[in-house]
C-alpha positions in Angstrom: 0.0 0.0 0.0 1.4 3.4 -0.9 2.3 5.9 1.7 0.2 9.1 2.1 2.9 11.1 0.3 3.0 8.6 -2.5 -0.8 8.7 -2.9 -0.7 12.5 -3.1 2.0 12.4 -5.7 -0.2 10.6 -8.2 -2.0 13.8 -9.1 1.3 15.3 -10.0 3.0 14.9 -13.3 5.5 12.0 -13.3 8.2 13.9 -15.2 10.9 15.2 -13.0 14.4 16.7 -13.0 15.9 13.9 -10.9 14.5 10.5 -9.9 16.3 8.7 -7.1 15.9 4.9 -6.7 16.5 4.0 -3.1 15.6 6.0 0.0 18.2 4.8 2.4 20.5 7.3 4.0 22.3 8.3 0.9 19.3 8.4 -1.5 17.1 10.3 1.0 19.9 12.9 1.9 20.5 13.4 -1.8 16.8 13.9 -2.6 16.4 16.5 0.2 19.5 18.4 -0.8 18.4 18.6 -4.5 14.9 19.6 -3.5 16.3 22.4 -1.3 18.2 23.6 -4.4 15.0 23.8 -6.4 15.1 20.6 -8.4 11.9 18.6 -9.0 12.7 15.3 -7.4 11.0 11.9 -7.3 12.0 9.0 -5.0 11.2 5.3 -5.6 11.5 3.0 -2.6 10.5 -0.6 -2.2 9.7 -0.5 1.5 9.2 2.3 4.0 11.7 2.1 7.0 10.4 1.0 10.4 9.7 4.0 12.6 12.1 4.8 15.4 10.9 5.1 19.0 13.0 6.2 21.9 11.6 3.4 24.1 12.7 0.7 21.6 15.9 -1.2 22.0 18.8 0.5 20.3 19.3 -0.6 16.7 22.1 -3.2 16.5 23.4 -1.5 13.3 25.1 1.8 14.1 27.2 4.2 12.0 30.2 6.4 12.9 29.3 9.7 11.3 32.2 11.9 10.4 31.9 15.7 10.7 31.4 15.9 6.9 28.3 13.7 7.2 26.9 15.6 10.1 27.3 18.8 8.0 25.3 17.3 5.2 22.6 16.1 7.6 22.5 19.6 9.2 22.1 21.1 5.7 19.0 19.0 5.0 17.5 19.8 8.3 17.6 16.5 10.2 20.7 16.6 12.4 19.3 18.5 15.3 16.4 16.0 15.6 18.9 13.1 15.4 21.2 14.6 18.0 18.3 15.4 20.4 17.0 11.8 20.1 20.1 9.7 20.7 23.6 10.2 19.4 26.9 9.5 21.2 30.0 11.6 20.4 33.4 10.0 20.3 36.4 12.2 20.9 39.2 9.7 20.7 40.2 6.6 18.7 42.6 3.9 19.8 44.0 1.2 17.4 46.4 -1.6 18.4 47.6 -5.1 17.2 47.2 -8.3 19.1 50.6 -9.7 17.8 52.9 -6.8 18.2 53.6 -3.7 20.4 52.7 -0.3 19.1 49.5 1.5 18.9 47.9 4.5 17.1 45.7 7.1 18.9 43.6 10.0 17.6 42.2 12.8 19.8 39.9 15.5 18.5 41.7 18.0 20.7 44.8 17.5 18.6 43.1 19.1 15.6 41.2 21.7 17.6 37.9 19.9 17.1 35.2 19.1 19.7 34.6 15.5 18.5 36.0 13.0 16.0 32.4 12.0 15.1 29.1 10.6 16.4 27.8 7.0 16.8 24.2 6.9 15.7 21.7 4.1 15.0 21.0 3.4 11.3 17.3 3.2 12.1 17.2 6.7 13.7 18.9 8.4 10.8 16.7 6.7 8.3 13.5 7.5 10.3 14.4 11.3 10.4 15.3 11.4 6.7 12.1 9.5 5.8 9.9 11.8 7.8 11.4 14.8 6.2 11.0 13.3 2.7 7.3 12.7 3.4 6.8 16.3 4.7 8.4 17.9 1.6 7.5 18.5 -2.0 9.2 15.3 -3.1 7.2 12.8 -5.1 7.4 9.6 -3.2 6.6 6.2 -4.8 6.5 3.6 -2.0 6.2 0.7 -2.1 7.4 0.5 -5.7 10.2 -1.2 -7.6 11.7 -0.5 -11.0 10.8 -3.2 -13.5 12.6 -1.7 -16.5 14.4 1.4 -17.6 15.0 3.0 -21.0 16.0 6.2 -22.7 13.4 8.4 -24.3 15.0 11.4 -25.9 16.4 13.7 -23.2 15.0 11.6 -20.4 15.3 8.2 -18.8 12.0 6.3 -18.2 11.5 4.1 -15.2 8.6 1.6 -15.5 7.4 0.7 -12.0 5.8 -2.5 -10.8 2.7 -0.6 -9.7 2.0 0.3 -13.3 3.3 3.9 -13.1 6.0 5.4 -15.2 8.5 8.0 -13.9 10.5 10.1 -16.3 13.5 12.1 -15.3 16.4 13.9 -16.9 18.7 12.2 -14.4 18.2 8.9 -12.6 20.3 8.1 -9.6 20.7 4.5 -8.4 21.1 4.5 -4.6 19.5 1.1 -4.1 22.3 -0.7 -2.3 25.2 -3.0 -3.0 23.1 -5.5 -4.9 21.6 -2.7 -7.0 19.2 -4.1 -9.5 19.1 -0.8 -11.4 22.8 -0.8 -11.8 22.6 -4.3 -13.4 19.8 -3.2 -15.7 21.9 -0.3 -17.0 24.9 -2.6 -17.6 27.5 -1.3 -15.2 29.8 -4.0 -14.0 31.4 -4.3 -10.6 34.6 -5.8 -9.2 33.8 -8.0 -6.2 35.8 -9.7 -3.5 34.2 -11.9 -0.8 36.2 -11.7 2.4 34.8 -15.0 3.6 34.0 -13.3 6.9 30.9 -12.1 8.8 30.7 -9.1 11.0 29.0 -9.9 14.3 27.2 -6.9 15.8 25.7 -6.5 19.3 25.5 -4.0 22.2 27.4 -4.8 25.4 27.9 -3.4 28.9 31.6 -3.2 30.0 33.1 -3.1 33.4 34.8 0.2 32.8 33.6 3.3 30.9 34.3 3.6 27.2 35.9 7.1 27.7 34.1 8.4 24.6 36.7 6.5 22.6 36.3 4.3 19.5 38.5 1.2 20.1 39.8 -1.2 17.5 42.0 -4.2 17.8 43.5 -6.3 15.0 43.7 -10.1 15.7 45.0 -12.9 13.5 42.3 -13.2 10.8 39.9 -10.9 12.6 39.2 -7.3 13.7 37.1 -6.1 16.7 35.7 -2.6 17.3 34.0 -1.2 20.4 32.1 2.0 19.6 30.8 4.2 22.5 27.0 4.5 22.9 25.0 6.9 24.9 21.9 6.1 27.1 19.3 3.7 25.9 17.2 0.6 26.7 19.0 -2.2 25.0 20.7 -4.1 27.8 19.7 -3.1 31.3 17.6 -0.4 33.0 20.3 -0.2 35.6 23.3 0.2 33.3 25.9 2.9 34.0 26.1 5.6 31.4 29.4 5.4 29.6 29.7 1.7 30.0 27.7 0.8 26.9 29.3 0.0 23.5 28.3 -1.3 20.1 30.7 -4.0 19.0 31.6 -5.1 15.4 33.6 -8.4 15.5 34.7 -9.5 12.0 35.7 -13.1 11.9 35.8 -16.0 9.4 32.4 -17.6 8.5 32.9 -20.8 10.5 34.1 -18.8 13.6 31.1 -16.5 13.3 28.7 -19.5 13.3 30.4 -20.8 16.5 30.3 -17.4 18.3 26.7 -16.8 17.4 25.7 -20.2 18.8 27.3 -19.5 22.2 25.2 -18.6 25.2 25.5 -15.0 26.4 27.9 -15.7 29.3 30.3 -17.7 27.1 30.1 -15.1 24.3 30.9 -12.2 26.8 33.9 -14.2 28.1 35.3 -14.8 24.6 34.6 -11.2 23.6 36.4 -9.8 26.6 39.5 -12.0 25.9 39.5 -11.0 22.2 39.4 -7.4 23.2 42.2 -7.9 25.7 39.9 -6.8 28.5 40.7 -3.2 27.6 37.4 -2.1 29.2 37.4 -4.8 31.8 35.0 -7.7 31.7 32.0 -7.8 29.4 29.0 -7.7 31.8 26.1 -8.2 29.5 25.1 -8.4 25.8 22.1 -8.0 23.7 21.0 -10.4 21.0 23.6 -10.8 18.2 23.3 -10.5 14.5 25.8 -10.9 11.6 26.2 -9.9 8.0 28.7 -11.0 5.3 31.7 -8.8 4.3 32.4 -8.1 0.7 34.3 -5.5 -1.3 32.4 -4.3 -4.4 33.4 -1.4 -6.7 31.5 -0.3 -9.8 33.7 0.1 -12.9 32.0 3.4 -13.7 29.5 5.7 -12.1 27.8 7.1 -15.2 25.6 6.1 -18.1 23.2 8.2 -20.3 21.0 10.2 -17.9 22.1 7.9 -15.1 24.5 8.0 -12.0 25.4 5.7 -9.1 25.7 6.8 -5.5 26.3 5.1 -2.1 26.5 1.3 -1.9 25.3 1.0 -5.4 28.7 2.4 -6.4 30.9 1.0 -3.6 30.8 -1.4 -0.7 33.9 -1.4 1.5 35.2 -3.3 4.5 33.6 -2.0 7.7 36.9 -1.9 9.7 37.2 1.9 9.4 33.5 2.6 9.7 33.6 4.7 6.6 31.0 3.2 4.3 28.1 5.5 5.1 30.5 8.5 5.2 31.7 7.7 1.7 28.1 7.4 0.5 27.1 10.7 2.0 30.1 12.4 0.4 28.8 11.0 -2.9 25.5 12.7 -2.2 27.1 16.0 -1.4 29.4 15.9 -4.5 26.6 14.9 -6.8 24.3 17.6 -5.6 27.1 20.1 -6.0 27.9 19.0 -9.6 24.3 19.1 -10.7 23.7 22.5 -9.1 26.9 23.9 -10.6 25.9 22.7 -14.1 22.5 24.3 -13.9 23.9 27.5 -12.5 26.3 27.7 -15.5 23.4 27.1 -18.0 24.6 23.6 -18.9 22.6 20.4 -19.1 22.9 19.1 -15.5 22.0 15.5 -16.7 24.7 15.3 -19.4 27.6 13.0 -18.7 30.0 15.9 -19.4 28.4 17.8 -16.5 28.8 14.8 -14.2 32.4 13.8 -15.0 33.8 15.8 -12.1 31.5 13.9 -9.8 32.6 10.6 -11.2 36.3 11.5 -11.2 36.4 12.8 -7.7 34.2 10.2 -6.0 35.4 7.2 -7.9 39.0 8.1 -7.0 38.3 8.7 -3.3 36.1 5.7 -3.0 38.5 3.4 -4.7 41.5 4.8 -2.7 39.6 4.3 0.5 38.3 0.8 -0.4 41.7 -0.4 -1.5 43.3 1.0 1.6 40.8 -0.7 3.9 41.4 -3.9 1.8 45.2 -3.7 2.2 44.9 -3.0 5.9 42.6 -6.1 6.3 45.1 -8.2 4.4 48.2 -7.0 6.3 46.7 -7.0 9.7 44.9 -10.3 9.1 48.2 -12.1 8.6 49.7 -14.3 11.3 53.3 -14.0 10.0 55.4 -12.7 12.9 57.8 -10.7 10.7 54.9 -8.9 9.2 53.3 -8.5 12.6 56.4 -6.8 13.9 56.5 -4.4 11.0 52.9 -3.4 11.3 53.3 -2.8 15.0 56.2 -0.6 14.3 54.2 1.1 11.5 51.4 2.0 14.0 53.9 3.4 16.4 55.6 5.4 13.6 52.3 7.0 12.3 51.4 7.8 15.9 54.7 9.6 16.4 54.5 11.7 13.1 52.0 14.3 14.0 51.4 15.8 10.5 50.8 12.3 9.1 48.5 11.4 11.9 46.5 14.6 11.4 46.3 13.9 7.7 44.7 10.5 8.4 42.2 12.0 10.8 41.3 14.8 8.5 40.6 12.4 5.6 38.4 10.3 7.8 36.5 13.4 8.9 35.9 14.3 5.2 38.0 17.5 5.4 
């Protein structure tokens, strides 16, 4: 059944400046930014997100939003609502290796910033973006899927499974890593399956998280503890500052074993894997897991068509940069389209979008391959390599300009 906004849109013409397929974080943020800039925008989404309620358990899937992402969310009018609902700042980051001495630490104060970023539930961000989409002048088609697409003169036509047709001068696929629209248009991808799953849960630790994002490399695995604010997910008597979201990336067979453990046994193994950096693990929520893959699109553009977000790139989660890269896509694409229109050019022409493709494909590929290389190097059990990477962490930590460059890149500056 269509949403109220979708029903209202049927009286409007189905020809638009831009049509965005996929209303996840990237697609929704892009739609709102373009609409603010005066573009006539349509959004096609197969399923409305579940509403977020403060009394619900905290979503197991969280993101580490960089300042560049927060800036975009501020610009489209949703960040203040997100921050007021439930968002946890992190001011420091600590990275170390299980097989070698040496560590790398970042502190927001070193760069004169208040925070390095914010840990926020996926569900909360999607809820606030969706509410704003529905309240705006954006034509929403939901639930709806794209059956076929074709070029018709200066527009691309989307034939939807509800019998409607949507025409747009530019169509953006933001429908996820397994993008059906990307496949229809014929854009190939390079894929690597890591043979791992990322286990996610929320836990209570014996000691406070110190507003720090922690990451430890282990042989064939990585583990991250991300600081969370107040919530209802584990215990009504929990101490504020002792609650973390964990992402534990391990081989498939090990993931199955860990998921089958009882809570007490899981907490014991988790604490040991994390070197009891925050003391014992006192409690855990239910656990979930998802497969890890690298996927990079070979190009981002086709006639009257562009890719954004996971439809263009899926990266290893070890640096928590996937959503930030996608939101940078949205900001860059909106800027390119707006600049072309302001200069009197056809904003949907590939020539107008080349800057977007060049910049974002370069940054995304560089980031994805860097994460991939880190995963390979730190996943090795070879002791000579372990000694080198431990020394490398210590070296980067000691070279202040280099460390600041890493931090600024992660922050999107």
